[in-house]
N, C-alpha and C positions, 0 to 999 in steps of 0.2 A: 287677280293677284291672290285672293283668298283660296281659289281652287288650286293654284300652284303650291301654296303652303300646305293645304290639306293633303294633296297628293304626295308632297315630300315627306310628310309625317307618316304616311302609310308605307313608305319605302325605307327598309331597315337602315341601310348605310347613310342615306340622306338624313334620316331622323337622328342618327348618332352625331352627324355634323352639326345639325341645328341645335341639339342639346349641348354639344361642346361649345358652340358659339355663345349660347345663353349663359353657360357656366363662366366663361372667360369674361363676358360683360358684367356678370355679378361680381367677380373679383375686382374688376376695374372700378366699379361704383363703390365697392367697399373701401378701396384705397383712396378714392376721391373724398371720402368722408372721414378718414382716419387722420387725426391731428399729428403734425410733425413734432418731434421732441423739442422742447424749449418754447413752444407756442402756447399761450393761454387761450384755451377754447372759449371760455366764458367771456373773456375780454374781447375776443374777435367778434363774437356774436353781438356784443354790446355796440361795437364800432359799426358793424353792418347795419344794425337797427338805427343808429344815429344818422349815418350817411345815407341810408336808404338807396344803396347802390349808385349814388351820385358821384361816380368816379370818371376818370378820363376815358375818351373814346376807345383807344386801343386796349386799355385795361378791361373795359367792358367786353370787347370782342374776345380777348383771351379768356376772360372769366366765363363767357358763354361757351367757348370751345372746350373748357375744362369742366363744364357742368357745375359751375359755382365753386370749384375747388381752389381757384387761385386766391380769392379774397380770404379764404379760410386758412391758407398756407398749409394745406394738407400734404400727405406723402406724395400724392399724384397732382400737386398744385399746378405744375407746368403742363400737364396733359401731353398731348401729341404735337403741340405747336412747334417745339424745337425740331422735331423730325420733319414736319412740313416745311419749315424754313430752310432746313438743310437740303431737302430734296429740291426746292426751288432754286437755291443757290447753285447746286451741282448742275441742274438743268441749264441755268444761264451760263455757267462756266464752260459747259460742253461746247458752246458756240465759239468761245474765244481761246480755249486751251486745246491745241491739237491732240495731246495725249488722251484727254477725255473723249474727244470726238472719235479717235481711233478705237478706244475701248467700246464705245457705243456701237460701232460697226462690226465688232468681233462676235456679236451674238450673245449667247447665254453666258459664256465665260467672262466676257467683258462687262456684261450687266452685273454679274456677281461681284466684280471688282468695284464698280461704281456704287453698288449697294453697301459694300464694306466701307468705302470712303464716306458714304452718307451716315453710317452709324457713328464713325469717329467724329464727324463734324457735328452730329446731333448731341453727343456728350459734351463737346466743347461749348456749343451754344447753350446747353442746359446749365453748365457752370456759370456762364456769364449772366443768363437770365435769372437764375436762382439768386446770384449775388445781388443783382439789381433789385429784385423784388424784396429780398430780405432787407436791403438798405432802405427802400421805400417804406417798408413796414416799421423799421427801427425808428425812422424820423417822422412817421405819421402821414407821409405823403401818399401812401397806398389808399387812404380814405380822404384825400384832399385836405389834410390837416384838420379834419373835424374831430379827431380823437387826440386829446392832449396826452402825449407820451410821458409827461411829468406826473400825471395822475395815475396812481397804481391801479385804479379801477378800469383804466383803458389801455394799459401797457400791453401791446401785442406780444412782445418778447420781454417778459419781466426778468429782472436780475435774480439769479439764484445764489443763495449763501454758499460760499466756498467754491463756486464754479466761475472761472473767469468768463466775461462776456464774449471774448474772442473765440473761446472754445465752443460756447453755445451756438454762436453764429456759424462757425465752421461746420459743426455737426448738422445744423439745419440746412446749410447749402449742400453738403454731401448727401443728406437724406433726400432732398428734392431732386438732385441729379440722379441718384440711384433710382428714384421713383420713375424718372423719365426713361431710364434704361429698361426698367421692368415693363412700363407701358409699351415701349417699342417691341419688346419680346412678346408681350401678349398679342399685339397686333399681328406680328409675323406668325404666331401660332394660329390665329383665326384664318389668315390667308392660306396656310399650309394644310390645316386639318379641319377647318370650319367652312363656313359659307360666306362668300363675299370678300371684298378687300378689307383686311383687318384694320388698317389705319382709318379708313373711311367709316367702318362700322363703329369704331370707338368715338369718332367725332359725332356721328349720328346719335349715339347713345347719350353723349354729354349734352347736346342741344335738346334732345327729347326730355331729358331729366329736368330741364328748366321750364318747360312749357306749362305744367300744372300750376306751379307757384306764380309765374308771371301772369297767367290767365286769371287766377284768383285775385291777384293784386289789382288788375284792371277792373274786375267786377266790383271789388270792395270800394275803390276810389272813384269810379266813373259811373257806376250804376248798371242795372241789368240791360237797359236799352242800348247803351253804347257797347257793352260787352257782346250782346247778340249781333250788333252790326259789325263789330270787329271780326267775330267768328265767320260771318257771312262773307266779308271781304277777303279773309284769309283763304276760304275755300275757293273763291274766284281766282285769287292769286296763284294758288297751287295748281289749279286747272290750266292757267295760262303758262306757268312754268313748265309743266309736263308737256304741253303742246310744243313750246319752243325747244325744250331740251331734246325732244324726239325728232325735231325738224332737221333735215339734211338735204344737201344737193348731191345727187349721185352722178358722177362723171363716168360714162360708159367706157370700158377698156376692152379691146379685142386683142387676143394673143395669136400670132401667126403660128402655123404648123411647122414643126422642126423635126428632122430625122436625127436621132442620136443613137448610133449603132444600128440595130434592126427595129427600133421602136419609134413610133410617131408620138411626139409631144406637142402640146399647145392646141390651138384651134378652139379655145374656150372663150367665153365672154364673162366679164365681171364688171365691177364698178369701184370707183374711189369715193367713199362717203365723206363729204365735207360738211361738218355740222355747222348750223347757224351760230351756235355758241361754241366756237372752236377753242376759246381760251379758258372756259370753265369759270371757276370762282377766283382764280389767281389775280386778275386785275383789281377786283374789289379789295383783296387783302393788301395789295401794293398801295392803292389809293388811300385806304384807311390808315396804313402805317405812315404815309407821307403827311397826311393831315394831322397826325399826332404830334409832329415836330413843333408846331406853334404852341400846343398845350404843354409840351415838355419844356419849351423855352420859358413859359410863364412860371413854371414851378420853381425856377431859380430866384424869383423875386417876391417881395412882400406884396400881397394882393391889395393892401391898403395904401401902398406908396408906389404907384406905377406912373411912368411917364406917358406922353401922348401916344407914342408908337405902340407901347405895350397895352395901353387901353384900347387902341384900334384893333390890335391882334386879338385881345380878349373879347371884344364886341363882335367882330366879323368872322374870325377864323377859329374861334374856340366854342362858338355857340351853334349846336347842330340845328337849331330852328331858324337861323338867319338865312336869308335868300342867297347871300354871297357864299356862305359855307356850302349850301346845297349845290350852287352852280359850279363852284370849284371842284367839289366832290364828283359831280356828274362828268365834268370835262376831263378830270384825271382818269376816271374809269375808261372813258372812250380812248384816251391816249394810250393807256397801258394795255387795253385790249388789242389795238393795232400792233403795239410793240411786242407783246407776248406771242401773238399769232405769227408775226414775222420771224421770230427766232425759233419757234417750235415746229413750223411747217415750212420746209424748203422746197419750193416748186421745181427748182433746177435739179435737186437730188432725186426727187420723185420721178421726174422726166427721164433722167439718166438711167435709173433702175428699170423703168419700163422699157426703155430702148435696149438695155442689156439683155433682157429676157424676151425680147421680141414682142412687146406690148405697144399698143398705140391707141390713141383716141380716134374713133371714126371721123374722118374729115379733117384731121389735124396731122401735119407732118411730125414724125418723132424728133426728139431733141429740143432745140431752143423754141420752136413754135409751140410745142406742147407745154414747155415751162411758162411761156408767156400766156398761154390760154389758161393754165391753172392759176397763175398769179392774178389774171383778170377776174376769174370766177371767185377766187378767195377774197379779193378786195371788195367785190360786190356784196357778198354775203356777210362780210365782217361788219359792215355798217349797221345793218339791223341787229346783229348780235351785240354790238357795242351799245346801241341805244337801249336794247332790252336789258342788258346788265345794269346800265345807268339808272333806268327807271325803276327796276326792281330794288336796287340798292338804296335809292333816296326815298322809297316809300315809307320806311320807319320814321324819317325826319318829318314827313307830313302827318304821320300819326302823332308825333310829339306835339305838333302845332294844334292838331284837332283835339287831342285829349287835354291840351293845355297843361302838360306835365313834363318836367325835365328828367324825372327819375326813371323814365323808360328808355334810357340810353342803351340798355342791353335788350331792347325789344326783340323777342324771339320769333315774331310772327311775320317777318318780312325780311327782305334783303338777303344777306349772306346766309342766314339760318335756313330760310326756305330753299335757296339754291342748293345748299349742301344736303339737306334732308331729302329733297325730291331726287337729286342726282344719285345719292347713295341707295335710296329705295328702289329706283329703276334698275340700277346696276345689279343689286342683290337679287331682285326678282328675275332678271334676265339670266343670271348664273344658275338659279334654281331651275328655271324652265329648260335651259340647255342641258343640265344634268338629268332632268326627267326625260328629255327627248332621247338621250343616249341609252337610257334604261328601258324605255317603253316605246321605242320607235316602231311605227307600223308602216311598212312600205306597200308597194302595189301587190306583192305576193305574200301571203300569210302561211 
């Protein structure tokens, strides 16, 4: 990996792309630390110190993806999550809405239309999410009611003399929504003129920005011995994640020779790569969002006056260290892995496309037998992929138990964070190596 980066830095055009990417990342991190208008930066820091990041699960996940910008209500507080959510929604709707499925099959022009719809949906979701987070901050629920909003020393959005509160809140929502649009634009700039997938690079940057602070927190609270052991376990986890992310089942495909005009086409051999982790990190996000619903339900009631059912939910479904929470989380990830793979990879469609262009799997008849064979292989490799996702995702929960601390709810050394960082790192290195190969290709003849 280091040799690829050193070779890229010696290549003038690739060096410009890398420096451009670094500059965009710098702008993104600047916006993530820039306070929004109407927000008291000193009061927010005081609330963060009091709560010690002891917030709800999905808020921790969003705060991790925004590089800590969410709890500070900065200009880029929403980060890239509205775009990710919009992309997942459009991908799911493609299966049920014929118009979107038709656009997907039209190639580049259809994909451009879907991208435009994704941008509009991103801005709509940004307005909703910004309004929700501003309301949570206004009532103190963003920090689990640990900051009394009646105390001027902890008011996140203090009242200004001569300015109506509704105007302050409206400007704050518009600023955060505009910040999401700018983040989306920065990501597209990286994709077009930089190196790697822009959205993925920004998420990678946000998570990496949290690593030093969280690592130092573990060292200060748990001691050098546990900190060293955690770092060793993290390296082992990263090695396992790299191994699984690279693992794939290659289905051989042979294309028959065809005469088109006076030319002979086909007769080549290739393969269909089916990854063990075909679903990526999407099932983890779905499961985390669904498990947030019980915690959201509890926020509407007084914690000191709960009935029997609400106490049961608080004890079993809102505590990330309880065995029932871990078991439900694990089973939800397995379910969503099978669900997401089933809607993103259509064996029947793949088999029909192969048959259309004269392709076949050796030993398997084209058409329905090929579709059944692909479906059988996919179901076999999805199980280890689902188990892998589940185990990696619940690792932070065991870290909570081992460290005997609940404030590590945004633990960045396992689960979703490691999956995203390793995946983005591998993808970026592959793109750099492919571009180096195009510029420095050495064939049989020199």
